[in-house]
ZAMARGU-4260 file (C-alpha; in steps of 0.2 Angstrom, whole numbers, plus 5000, padded with zeros to 4 digits):
<rodrens>
0) 4690/4582/5042 | 4703/4571/5034 | 4707/4575/5016 | 4702/4562/5003 | 4714/4556/4990
5) 4714/4564/4973 | 4706/4549/4965 | 4692/4548/4978 | 4690/4567/4976 | 4688/4565/4957
10) 4677/4550/4958 | 4665/4559/4970 | 4664/4575/4959 | 4665/4568/4942 | 4659/4550/4941
15) 4643/4552/4951 | 4629/4545/4940 | 4615/4550/4952 | 4614/4567/4944 | 4615/4574/4927
20) 4623/4590/4932 | 4636/4591/4946 | 4629/4606/4954 | 4636/4613/4971 | 4653/4604/4968
25) 4670/4611/4968 | 4685/4609/4957 | 4702/4609/4966 | 4720/4606/4962 | 4729/4595/4974
30) 4725/4599/4992 | 4740/4597/5003 | 4742/4579/5009 | 4759/4581/5016 | 4758/4565/5027
35) 4775/4560/5034 | 4780/4545/5044 | 4767/4542/5058 | 4756/4557/5054 | 4744/4548/5042
40) 4729/4552/5054 | 4732/4570/5055 | 4723/4583/5044 | 4732/4596/5034 | 4728/4610/5046
45) 4735/4600/5060 | 4751/4596/5050 | 4753/4614/5046 | 4752/4619/5065 | 4763/4605/5071
50) 4775/4595/5059 | 4775/4606/5044 | 4786/4596/5032 | 4795/4612/5027 | 4799/4615/5045
55) 4804/4597/5048 | 4815/4596/5033 | 4825/4612/5038 | 4827/4606/5056 | 4834/4589/5051
60) 4845/4597/5038 | 4852/4608/5052 | 4855/4593/5062 | 4865/4586/5047 | 4875/4602/5045
65) 4879/4603/5064 | 4884/4584/5065 | 4902/4586/5070 | 4909/4572/5080 | 4927/4576/5083
70) 4940/4564/5090 | 4949/4575/5102 | 4964/4564/5103 | 4969/4568/5085 | 4957/4582/5082
75) 4950/4573/5067 | 4932/4568/5062 | 4927/4552/5071 | 4921/4540/5057 | 4915/4526/5067
80) 4900/4515/5062 | 4889/4523/5075 | 4892/4541/5069 | 4890/4535/5051 | 4874/4526/5055
85) 4867/4541/5064 | 4871/4552/5049 | 4863/4539/5037 | 4847/4539/5047 | 4846/4558/5047
90) 4849/4558/5028 | 4835/4545/5025 | 4823/4556/5035 | 4829/4571/5026 | 4826/4565/5009
95) 4810/4557/5013 | 4803/4573/5019 | 4812/4584/5006 | 4804/4574/4991 | 4787/4573/4998
100) 4773/4578/4986 | 4760/4592/4989 | 4769/4602/5002 | 4763/4620/5002 | 4766/4637/5010
105) 4748/4642/5009 | 4735/4640/5023 | 4720/4630/5018 | 4708/4645/5017 | 4720/4654/5005
110) 4723/4638/4995 | 4704/4636/4993 | 4702/4654/4987 | 4715/4650/4973 | 4709/4633/4969
115) 4691/4629/4973 | 4681/4634/4958 | 4662/4634/4959 | 4657/4622/4945 | 4639/4628/4947
120) 4645/4646/4942 | 4656/4639/4928 | 4641/4630/4920 | 4630/4645/4922 | 4643/4656/4913
125) 4645/4644/4899 | 4626/4642/4897 | 4624/4661/4896 | 4638/4661/4883 | 4630/4647/4873
130) 4611/4651/4874 | 4609/4669/4879 | 4624/4676/4869 | 4630/4685/4885 | 4648/4687/4878
135) 4662/4688/4890 | 4672/4698/4877 | 4664/4711/4866 | 4670/4717/4849 | 4677/4735/4848
140) 4680/4743/4831 | 4697/4751/4830 | 4699/4763/4816 | 4718/4766/4819 | 4723/4748/4819
145) 4732/4742/4803 | 4745/4730/4808 | 4748/4717/4794 | 4757/4704/4806 | 4740/4699/4814
150) 4732/4682/4809 | 4723/4685/4792 | 4708/4676/4799 | 4706/4690/4812 | 4698/4706/4807
155) 4712/4719/4809 | 4701/4733/4814 | 4692/4723/4828 | 4698/4721/4846 | 4690/4711/4860
160) 4688/4719/4877 | 4680/4712/4893 | 4661/4715/4892 | 4658/4725/4907 | 4640/4726/4903
165) 4639/4707/4906 | 4630/4703/4922 | 4644/4692/4928 | 4655/4708/4929 | 4642/4718/4939
170) 4651/4713/4955 | 4645/4727/4965 | 4627/4721/4964 | 4632/4704/4970 | 4642/4711/4985
175) 4629/4723/4991 | 4622/4712/5004 | 4639/4710/5013 | 4649/4721/5024 | 4662/4730/5014
180) 4679/4722/5017 | 4672/4707/5027 | 4678/4689/5024 | 4660/4685/5017 | 4662/4700/5005
185) 4678/4694/4997 | 4673/4676/4997 | 4657/4681/4987 | 4668/4691/4975 | 4680/4676/4973
190) 4666/4664/4969 | 4662/4675/4954 | 4680/4679/4949 | 4686/4661/4949 | 4674/4655/4936
195) 4675/4671/4926 | 4694/4668/4924 | 4692/4650/4921 | 4679/4653/4907 | 4689/4667/4899
200) 4704/4656/4899 | 4695/4640/4893 | 4685/4649/4879 | 4698/4662/4872 | 4716/4656/4876
205) 4726/4643/4866 | 4742/4636/4873 | 4757/4629/4864 | 4772/4623/4874 | 4787/4628/4865
210) 4804/4620/4871 | 4814/4627/4857 | 4824/4641/4864 | 4829/4648/4847 | 4814/4659/4846
215) 4817/4667/4863 | 4835/4671/4863 | 4847/4682/4853 | 4860/4669/4849 | 4870/4677/4836
220) 4886/4676/4846 | 4884/4658/4853 | 4890/4643/4844 | 4880/4627/4840 | 4885/4618/4856
225) 4879/4632/4867 | 4862/4632/4857 | 4861/4614/4860 | 4865/4616/4879 | 4851/4629/4880
230) 4838/4618/4872 | 4844/4604/4884 | 4842/4615/4899 | 4825/4621/4894 | 4819/4603/4891
235) 4826/4598/4908 | 4817/4613/4916 | 4801/4608/4908 | 4803/4590/4915 | 4806/4597/4932
240) 4789/4606/4932 | 4772/4598/4937 | 4763/4604/4921 | 4747/4613/4926 | 4738/4607/4911
245) 4740/4589/4916 | 4731/4592/4933 | 4718/4579/4934 | 4703/4589/4940 | 4706/4604/4929
250) 4707/4592/4914 | 4692/4583/4919 | 4682/4600/4919 | 4689/4605/4902 | 4684/4587/4895
255) 4667/4589/4902 | 4664/4606/4895 | 4671/4600/4878 | 4661/4584/4877 | 4646/4582/4888
260) 4641/4600/4890 | 4643/4603/4871 | 4634/4587/4867 | 4619/4593/4878 | 4617/4609/4868
265) 4624/4602/4852 | 4636/4616/4850 | 4654/4618/4846 | 4667/4631/4851 | 4667/4639/4834
270) 4648/4642/4836 | 4651/4656/4849 | 4669/4659/4849 | 4676/4672/4836 | 4693/4674/4844
275) 4706/4661/4851 | 4721/4670/4857 | 4738/4664/4854 | 4754/4673/4859 | 4756/4681/4842
280) 4737/4686/4840 | 4736/4693/4858 | 4752/4703/4856 | 4747/4711/4839 | 4730/4715/4845
285) 4733/4723/4862 | 4751/4730/4861 | 4745/4748/4857 | 4733/4747/4872 | 4746/4741/4884
290) 4757/4756/4878 | 4743/4768/4880 | 4738/4761/4898 | 4756/4766/4903 | 4759/4781/4892
295) 4761/4793/4907 | 4777/4784/4913 | 4784/4770/4902 | 4792/4771/4885 | 4783/4760/4873
300) 4798/4749/4869 | 4799/4744/4888 | 4780/4740/4889 | 4781/4729/4874 | 4796/4720/4880
305) 4788/4716/4897 | 4772/4711/4888 | 4780/4699/4876 | 4790/4692/4890 | 4775/4689/4900
310) 4765/4681/4885 | 4780/4670/4881 | 4779/4663/4899 | 4760/4661/4898 | 4758/4654/4881
315) 4774/4645/4877 | 4783/4641/4893 | 4768/4636/4903 | 4773/4647/4918 | 4759/4659/4921
320) 4766/4662/4938 | 4781/4671/4931 | 4770/4680/4918 | 4759/4686/4932 | 4773/4692/4943
325) 4780/4702/4927 | 4763/4709/4923 | 4755/4715/4940 | 4768/4729/4943 | 4762/4737/4926
330) 4744/4737/4933 | 4749/4745/4949 | 4760/4758/4940 | 4747/4762/4928 | 4734/4765/4941
335) 4746/4776/4951 | 4749/4787/4935 | 4731/4789/4932 | 4729/4796/4950 | 4744/4807/4948
340) 4736/4815/4932 | 4720/4817/4942 | 4728/4827/4955 | 4738/4837/4943 | 4722/4841/4933
345) 4713/4846/4949 | 4727/4857/4954 | 4727/4866/4937 | 4709/4868/4937 | 4709/4876/4955
350) 4723/4888/4952 | 4716/4894/4935 | 4699/4898/4942 | 4693/4912/4953 | 4680/4902/4961
355) 4681/4887/4972 | 4680/4871/4962 | 4663/4863/4963 | 4671/4846/4968 | 4675/4853/4985
360) 4663/4857/4999 | 4665/4873/5009 | 4658/4873/5026 | 4645/4886/5027 | 4642/4897/5042
365) 4627/4907/5041 | 4632/4919/5055 | 4648/4924/5045 | 4647/4940/5035 | 4650/4939/5016
370) 4668/4945/5019 | 4671/4931/5031 | 4663/4918/5019 | 4675/4924/5006 | 4690/4922/5017
375) 4684/4905/5022 | 4682/4900/5004 | 4699/4907/5000 | 4707/4898/5014 | 4699/4881/5010
380) 4706/4884/4992 | 4723/4887/4998 | 4723/4872/5009 | 4717/4861/4995 | 4731/4868/4984
385) 4744/4864/4997 | 4737/4846/5000 | 4737/4843/4981 | 4755/4849/4979 | 4760/4838/4993
390) 4752/4823/4985 | 4759/4827/4968 | 4776/4828/4975 | 4775/4811/4984 | 4770/4803/4967
395) 4785/4812/4958 | 4797/4806/4972 | 4789/4789/4974 | 4787/4792/4993 | 4772/4788/5004
400) 4762/4782/4990 | 4746/4772/4994 | 4748/4753/4995 | 4741/4743/4981 | 4726/4737/4991
405) 4722/4755/4996 | 4724/4761/4978 | 4710/4750/4973 | 4698/4758/4985 | 4701/4776/4981
410) 4686/4786/4975 | 4696/4795/4962 | 4699/4779/4952 | 4681/4773/4954 | 4676/4790/4947
415) 4687/4786/4931 | 4685/4767/4929 | 4668/4764/4938 | 4664/4754/4954 | 4662/4737/4946
420) 4679/4737/4938 | 4688/4743/4954 | 4679/4731/4965 | 4683/4716/4953 | 4702/4721/4954
425) 4700/4723/4973 | 4693/4705/4975 | 4706/4699/4963 | 4723/4707/4969 | 4718/4717/4984
430) 4718/4715/5003 | 4723/4700/5013 | 4706/4692/5013 | 4703/4693/4995 | 4712/4681/4982
435) 4727/4693/4985 | 4737/4686/4971 | 4749/4700/4970 | 4756/4698/4988 | 4754/4679/4988
440) 4766/4678/4972 | 4778/4692/4975 | 4781/4687/4993 | 4786/4669/4988 | 4771/4659/4995
445) 4766/4650/4980 | 4773/4636/4969 | 4771/4634/4950 | 4759/4620/4951 | 4748/4629/4964
450) 4745/4643/4953 | 4730/4643/4940 | 4735/4650/4923 | 4717/4657/4921 | 4721/4671/4933
455) 4735/4677/4922 | 4723/4676/4907 | 4711/4687/4916 | 4725/4700/4921 | 4730/4700/4903
460) 4713/4706/4897 | 4709/4718/4912 | 4723/4730/4907 | 4718/4734/4889 | 4699/4733/4894
465) 4703/4749/4905 | 4711/4759/4891 | 4694/4766/4884 | 4690/4773/4901 | 4707/4780/4903
470) 4707/4788/4886 | 4690/4796/4890 | 4697/4803/4906 | 4713/4810/4898 | 4705/4817/4882
475) 4689/4824/4889 | 4691/4827/4907 | 4708/4834/4909 | 4716/4851/4904 | 4732/4842/4898
480) 4725/4830/4885 | 4733/4813/4880 | 4749/4819/4872 | 4753/4831/4886 | 4751/4817/4898
485) 4763/4806/4889 | 4779/4803/4899 | 4773/4815/4913 | 4779/4804/4927 | 4795/4795/4922
490) 4801/4778/4929 | 4818/4777/4938 | 4834/4774/4929 | 4845/4766/4942 | 4861/4771/4933
495) 4857/4789/4937 | 4853/4787/4955 | 4865/4793/4969 | 4864/4776/4977 | 4870/4768/4961
500) 4885/4780/4959 | 4889/4777/4978 | 4889/4758/4974 | 4900/4760/4959 | 4913/4771/4967
505) 4915/4758/4981 | 4918/4744/4968 | 4934/4752/4960 | 4944/4768/4962 | 4944/4770/4944
510) 4925/4768/4943 | 4925/4752/4934 | 4912/4739/4938 | 4920/4723/4945 | 4908/4709/4943
515) 4911/4691/4950 | 4905/4683/4934 | 4912/4694/4920 | 4927/4683/4916 | 4916/4667/4916
520) 4903/4675/4905 | 4916/4681/4893 | 4923/4663/4892 | 4906/4655/4889 | 4901/4667/4876
525) 4917/4662/4867 | 4911/4645/4863 | 4916/4637/4880 | 4903/4624/4880 | 4911/4613/4893
530) 4913/4627/4906 | 4894/4631/4904 | 4889/4613/4905 | 4900/4610/4921 | 4892/4626/4929
535) 4874/4620/4927 | 4878/4603/4933 | 4885/4611/4948 | 4870/4622/4950 | 4858/4607/4949
540) 4867/4597/4963 | 4869/4613/4974 | 4850/4616/4973 | 4846/4598/4976 | 4857/4597/4992
545) 4854/4614/5000 | 4841/4615/5014 | 4839/4633/5010 | 4830/4629/4993 | 4812/4621/4994
550) 4813/4606/4983 | 4797/4611/4973 | 4806/4628/4969 | 4821/4620/4961 | 4814/4623/4944
555) 4811/4641/4947 | 4829/4643/4953 | 4835/4635/4937 | 4825/4646/4927 | 4832/4662/4935
560) 4850/4656/4933 | 4846/4652/4915 | 4839/4669/4912 | 4855/4676/4920 | 4869/4666/4912
565) 4860/4662/4895 | 4846/4674/4891 | 4854/4689/4900 | 4836/4693/4905 | 4840/4702/4921
570) 4822/4708/4924 | 4815/4691/4924 | 4830/4684/4934 | 4827/4696/4948 | 4808/4694/4947
575) 4810/4676/4950 | 4824/4676/4963 | 4818/4689/4976 | 4802/4679/4980 | 4812/4663/4982
580) 4825/4671/4993 | 4811/4679/5004 | 4803/4662/5006 | 4820/4654/5011 | 4823/4667/5023
585) 4806/4666/5030 | 4808/4647/5034 | 4824/4651/5043 | 4816/4664/5053 | 4801/4654/5059
590) 4813/4639/5063 | 4826/4649/5073 | 4813/4660/5082 | 4802/4645/5086 | 4787/4652/5079
595) 4782/4639/5066 | 4764/4639/5072 | 4759/4654/5063 | 4772/4663/5052 | 4776/4651/5038
600) 4760/4650/5029 | 4750/4664/5020 | 4735/4667/5030 | 4719/4675/5025 | 4716/4687/5040
605) 4734/4691/5046 | 4748/4701/5039 | 4761/4691/5029 | 4778/4689/5037 | 4787/4699/5025
610) 4805/4705/5024 | 4803/4720/5035 | 4798/4707/5049 | 4810/4693/5044 | 4825/4705/5045
615) 4819/4716/5059 | 4833/4721/5071 | 4821/4726/5085 | 4810/4715/5096 | 4793/4709/5088
620) 4780/4710/5102 | 4766/4704/5091 | 4776/4688/5087 | 4782/4686/5105 | 4800/4688/5099
625) 4812/4698/5110 | 4827/4695/5099 | 4827/4690/5081 | 4838/4675/5081 | 4841/4676/5062
630) 4856/4687/5065 | 4864/4673/5075 | 4860/4660/5061 | 4865/4669/5045 | 4883/4675/5043
635) 4885/4694/5045 | 4893/4696/5027 | 4877/4688/5020 | 4866/4699/5031 | 4875/4714/5025
640) 4871/4710/5007 | 4853/4707/5011 | 4852/4724/5019 | 4861/4733/5005 | 4849/4726/4992
645) 4833/4726/5002 | 4832/4736/5018 | 4843/4751/5020 | 4834/4767/5016 | 4849/4774/5006
650) 4851/4758/4995 | 4844/4755/4978 | 4829/4746/4984 | 4828/4737/4967 | 4815/4724/4973
655) 4803/4738/4977 | 4806/4747/4961 | 4802/4731/4951 | 4787/4725/4961 | 4779/4743/4960
660) 4783/4745/4942 | 4795/4760/4944 | 4810/4753/4936 | 4818/4757/4919 | 4821/4739/4913
665) 4833/4744/4899 | 4846/4750/4912 | 4847/4736/4925 | 4866/4736/4928 | 4874/4719/4927
670) 4884/4723/4943 | 4868/4724/4953 | 4862/4707/4946 | 4879/4700/4950 | 4877/4705/4968
675) 4860/4696/4969 | 4867/4681/4960 | 4882/4681/4972 | 4870/4682/4987 | 4859/4668/4981
680) 4874/4656/4978 | 4882/4660/4995 | 4866/4658/5006 | 4862/4642/4996 | 4879/4635/4998
685) 4879/4639/5017 | 4866/4626/5019 | 4873/4613/5007 | 4873/4596/5017 | 4886/4589/5005
690) 4900/4597/5015 | 4895/4586/5030 | 4891/4570/5021 | 4907/4570/5011 | 4917/4571/5027
695) 4909/4555/5034 | 4908/4545/5018 | 4925/4540/5010 | 4916/4534/4994 | 4905/4549/4992
700) 4907/4555/4974 | 4897/4570/4970 | 4910/4582/4962 | 4908/4593/4978 | 4926/4600/4977
705) 4925/4612/4991 | 4912/4624/4985 | 4908/4630/5002 | 4926/4634/5007 | 4926/4651/4998
710) 4944/4651/4996 | 4944/4652/4977 | 4958/4639/4976 | 4950/4622/4973 | 4941/4626/4958
715) 4937/4640/4946 | 4919/4639/4948 | 4907/4654/4947 | 4899/4648/4963 | 4916/4647/4972
720) 4920/4665/4966 | 4903/4671/4971 | 4905/4664/4989 | 4922/4670/4990 | 4917/4688/4985
725) 4903/4689/4998 | 4913/4681/5012 | 4930/4689/5009 | 4928/4704/4998 | 4911/4712/5000
730) 4910/4730/5006 | 4894/4737/5011 | 4889/4753/5001 | 4874/4757/5012 | 4877/4752/5030
735) 4875/4768/5040 | 4892/4765/5048 | 4900/4761/5031 | 4893/4777/5024 | 4900/4787/5038
740) 4917/4778/5036 | 4918/4784/5018 | 4912/4801/5022 | 4926/4803/5036 | 4939/4796/5024
745) 4933/4808/5010 | 4933/4823/5021 | 4950/4819/5029 | 4958/4815/5012 | 4951/4832/5006
750) 4957/4842/5021 | 4974/4833/5025 | 4979/4823/5010 | 4976/4834/4995 | 4986/4849/4989
755) 4971/4860/4991 | 4978/4870/5005 | 4995/4873/4997 | 4987/4878/4980 | 4976/4891/4989
760) 4991/4898/4999 | 5000/4899/4982 | 4986/4909/4974 | 4985/4921/4988 | 5004/4923/4989
765) 5004/4927/4970 | 4990/4940/4972 | 4999/4949/4987 | 5016/4949/4978 | 5012/4952/4960
770) 4994/4959/4958 | 4993/4977/4961 | 4974/4978/4958 | 4971/4965/4972 | 4981/4976/4985
775) 4973/4992/4979 | 4955/4985/4982 | 4960/4979/4999 | 4967/4996/5004 | 4952/5006/4997
780) 4940/4995/5006 | 4948/4995/5023 | 4951/5014/5022 | 4932/5017/5019 | 4925/5003/5030
785) 4932/5003/5048 | 4920/4989/5053 | 4927/4978/5040 | 4945/4981/5047 | 4938/4976/5064
790) 4930/4960/5057 | 4946/4955/5049 | 4955/4957/5066 | 4942/4947/5075 | 4943/4934/5061
795) 4962/4932/5066 | 4958/4931/5084 | 4944/4918/5081 | 4957/4907/5071 | 4969/4907/5085
800) 4955/4902/5097 | 4949/4888/5086 | 4967/4882/5085 | 4968/4881/5104 | 4952/4871/5105
805) 4959/4859/5092 | 4975/4857/5102 | 4965/4854/5118 | 4954/4840/5110 | 4969/4832/5102
810) 4979/4832/5119 | 4963/4825/5128 | 4961/4810/5116 | 4979/4808/5112 | 4977/4811/5093
815) 4984/4821/5079 | 4982/4823/5061 | 4993/4807/5057 | 4984/4796/5069 | 4967/4802/5062
820) 4973/4799/5044 | 4980/4782/5047 | 4964/4776/5057 | 4951/4782/5045 | 4961/4775/5030
825) 4962/4757/5037 | 4945/4757/5045 | 4934/4749/5031 | 4925/4734/5038 | 4908/4725/5038
830) 4898/4730/5053 | 4884/4721/5061 | 4867/4727/5056 | 4860/4726/5074 | 4862/4742/5083
835) 4851/4754/5093 | 4842/4769/5086 | 4852/4780/5096 | 4868/4774/5088 | 4860/4776/5071
840) 4855/4794/5075 | 4873/4797/5081 | 4882/4790/5067 | 4871/4799/5055 | 4875/4816/5064
845) 4893/4812/5063 | 4892/4809/5044 | 4883/4826/5043 | 4897/4835/5053 | 4910/4827/5042
850) 4901/4833/5026 | 4900/4851/5034 | 4919/4851/5036 | 4922/4846/5018 | 4908/4858/5010
855) 4915/4873/5019 | 4933/4871/5012 | 4926/4867/4995 | 4916/4883/4995 | 4930/4894/5001
860) 4942/4886/4989 | 4930/4890/4975 | 4929/4908/4981 | 4947/4910/4982 | 4949/4904/4964
865) 4935/4915/4958 | 4943/4930/4966 | 4960/4926/4959 | 4953/4925/4941 | 4944/4941/4944
870) 4959/4950/4950 | 4970/4943/4937 | 4958/4949/4923 | 4956/4966/4931 | 4974/4968/4933
875) 4978/4965/4915 | 4964/4975/4908 | 4965/4993/4903 | 4947/4996/4905 | 4943/4990/4922
880) 4925/4986/4926 | 4918/4993/4943 | 4917/4980/4956 | 4901/4975/4964 | 4900/4977/4983
885) 4900/4958/4985 | 4915/4956/4975 | 4925/4969/4984 | 4921/4961/5001 | 4926/4944/4995
890) 4942/4950/4988 | 4946/4960/5004 | 4942/4946/5016 | 4946/4930/5007 | 4963/4927/5014
895) 4958/4929/5032 | 4941/4921/5031 | 4948/4906/5021 | 4960/4903/5035 | 4947/4904/5049
900) 4935/4894/5040 | 4948/4881/5036 | 4953/4880/5054 | 4934/4879/5059 | 4933/4864/5047
905) 4947/4855/5055 | 4939/4857/5072 | 4922/4850/5065 | 4932/4835/5059 | 4941/4832/5075
910) 4924/4833/5085 | 4917/4821/5072 | 4932/4809/5073 | 4932/4809/5092 | 4913/4806/5093
915) 4915/4791/5081 | 4931/4783/5087 | 4933/4789/5105 | 4923/4791/5121 | 4917/4809/5117
920) 4898/4808/5118 | 4898/4789/5120 | 4883/4788/5131 | 4872/4802/5124 | 4871/4811/5107
925) 4870/4828/5116 | 4887/4834/5110 | 4885/4829/5091 | 4867/4835/5091 | 4872/4852/5098
930) 4887/4853/5086 | 4877/4848/5071 | 4865/4863/5076 | 4878/4876/5078 | 4890/4870/5064
935) 4875/4868/5052 | 4870/4886/5054 | 4888/4892/5050 | 4890/4880/5036 | 4873/4886/5028
940) 4879/4904/5029 | 4896/4900/5021 | 4888/4890/5007 | 4876/4904/5003 | 4890/4917/5002
945) 4885/4925/5019 | 4903/4926/5025 | 4901/4940/5037 | 4887/4932/5045 | 4897/4916/5046
950) 4912/4924/5055 | 4900/4933/5067 | 4892/4916/5071 | 4909/4909/5075 | 4913/4924/5086
955) 4897/4919/5096 | 4903/4901/5097 | 4921/4903/5103 | 4920/4918/5115 | 4938/4924/5118
960) 4945/4926/5135 | 4959/4938/5129 | 4957/4956/5131 | 4961/4961/5113 | 4944/4954/5107
965) 4934/4963/5121 | 4943/4979/5116 | 4937/4978/5098 | 4921/4988/5097 | 4913/4978/5083
970) 4895/4981/5077 | 4886/4965/5071 | 4879/4967/5054 | 4875/4949/5048 | 4867/4943/5064
975) 4852/4952/5071 | 4850/4958/5089 | 4837/4944/5092 | 4849/4931/5086 | 4864/4937/5097
980) 4858/4928/5112 | 4850/4914/5103 | 4866/4909/5094 | 4878/4913/5108 | 4886/4896/5114
985) 4902/4892/5123 | 4909/4878/5112 | 4925/4877/5124 | 4914/4873/5139 | 4904/4860/5129
990) 4920/4851/5123 | 4928/4852/5140 | 4913/4844/5148 | 4909/4829/5137
</rodrens>
């Protein structure tokens, strides 16, 4: 069917005088009417499948960007009238599409789930509330609540929670006739959740738009001009938004309920509504509940910060979409924590009892004897303990955790909170064919004006309404109790992660964070109003002219930049930007891979096209994509930043940490947000059409000034610096090849560049020449242990054999220490992200080999220093303490073992280098796989102080052809007889036959 106009739609639903009550009608926000040019007779669904405006806009924009008509006679742009007219026509088409109203990234069925509210159910809920006193919120007496800040009209000891006993919340009863998980199942659930959320919002929430930024910012260090600028920016931001409260259909419903409906029953709000939430009332009433819901993981101050931030967006800034995106991770994290405590408690109860817990079923076998039954019971118990320990470990390491939609179906949570509450959450934020608000928002499918603020109101009330059940579980059904559960599973502090430390070390040799905006921010904070004003004017024009930015998302981009430059609210900035970036990348993906028919819109019954698909380096058979063309479209430098922020397993993965509620928001490093801002500016600038328009229009005046050039010379703009940083200075911290580069550099620097070898030689020389005690220990040991003397001789022979192997490798590949050092020092570069799995495995193995070489020398250097300190102490002491056997062996062998192990490390480094930079093992990973295995065993022995075993393993790896080794009758003591054959390997043969 063709969609009717908004006016017709409203007239049909609300101005029909044939019936007193508009039963079986639906209230909707603007259904997509993106009719362009000659498409007036096409329905929305047809447009989505053929000429989606978002697709058409990008394609025309690309035509403009690629419009490059060069006069080859003088190698200059041909500015004849034909070219100018062609470009002008493209521009007119572009702007007509770009500013079209009602363009959406949601499919029709998803749009309806979000917007089509059953008027019939809304009226029923209101009648129940008016006439039957079936309250949606129920009073709860709180003995401990005594905060004086709350509104005096509200009883300080009374809270209001969702009335789970109200039949409208008994969702399981309403769904029992439908197949669990089916489309009908969730459609039915949605038909109740939508009116519930609407009535909760209508009856209990009071909104006040607040444009004054003074209440939201810490502006002590900002001058009056900056304060005025902030207010102007916020006002402009509000003007850019399509305010949801002005939506015709929604306002008409509200007007109907406030006038006609109330007149019919002769009632007013005050007759049934004891509470009307404002931001301040809600915060004071529920702040303790929010802290208690997240007591297992979050410090209270961080919970309150997120809550206040969300409330401000919901009540004051009229942006419930942002509020929802900030709040939903807290719900997920809270449910995860409850499950974690459940498993901890179960493990504790099993391990502290002698009998099997009654919760677990043991398979009975009547044919078994009593003994066999006991064995089976005990084995079941042991297996359950192992299973629980593995689950607990996964929660503590944030690995392999159940997805949110799976989390909502788990019987453990239903046992704690009840079926109705979990099913309501499941229909609300669960799988694809539910309303699925979490994924629709966090993956960037929905615009501000497409989102209903009543859904955020429902989410605000759900969390505190679960606290009573949570406390009952923690206090009465766990061994730990509430206080012992507090802080049991902490959130991630990025600044303490290995990934962050790796990133910082890469930024500056002195471990100083270099950020591309630090200078500018300092200047702006020092009353430089003109600089700030210039920056935001530049941002406005860039957002307007970039085809990467969806026009209706401009206000969200502005809000993110405002939070970054003015508010310094990094959590909110990132939470807004990541969905926007994903949406922009998705549009590029579907255009360059020619899959517009199915991948742009959020569909109810198909998986969303998320970043793991958008940036897939492999073929995507389910999408009929052999090669992802996005890597040919987006510059490698930009792709590298995306992978470092979003994809690589060793990266910070800050987006995942935020979206799953695992991030310590007090310690979000500015340097990371700088990278995100720099990426955003760079990819937006890449698709700025002004760089082409300016070339063909001599009168074009838009203060463009070469933002895209990235040379940092034409203007001192933050945007220019950001683009220059990404395109010319960026180094990848987490690309597998980059990590291997740095490991090779670090190892070679340690082996060849440092004074470590000279220092060790000096220490040993000093002991030999000046320390009588050292020489005495060696003589005594060798006189009493003949096998030790043989081992030292073998160590010398092995060292010579290792030197010969190194020489052969160097000769074969034409390398030496100098060439290795110079090559590795100058090798840092940005690599492509597209490479085979075999290459990934190989480069990771090479990295491991290099780390082996470094760790061996580090360990032996530590041993030599320890022995030196011990011998010096004993030599100067009158009352010498008896040496332990281990200390005596280390003192006796350290000189010879150190030299052999050092040479062994040089060999490992040579093999790693040749595997990486030369043809060794080029076609297969056999050599590096084999070397990793044999070198890994030796390295592990050295690191665990099993030096004799390590030397014996080297003997097995480099069998000598000389007679002197054969003539030594040595008895292995560190390697067992069974291992002699298993670990025997001809390293010389392996390297001579690469």
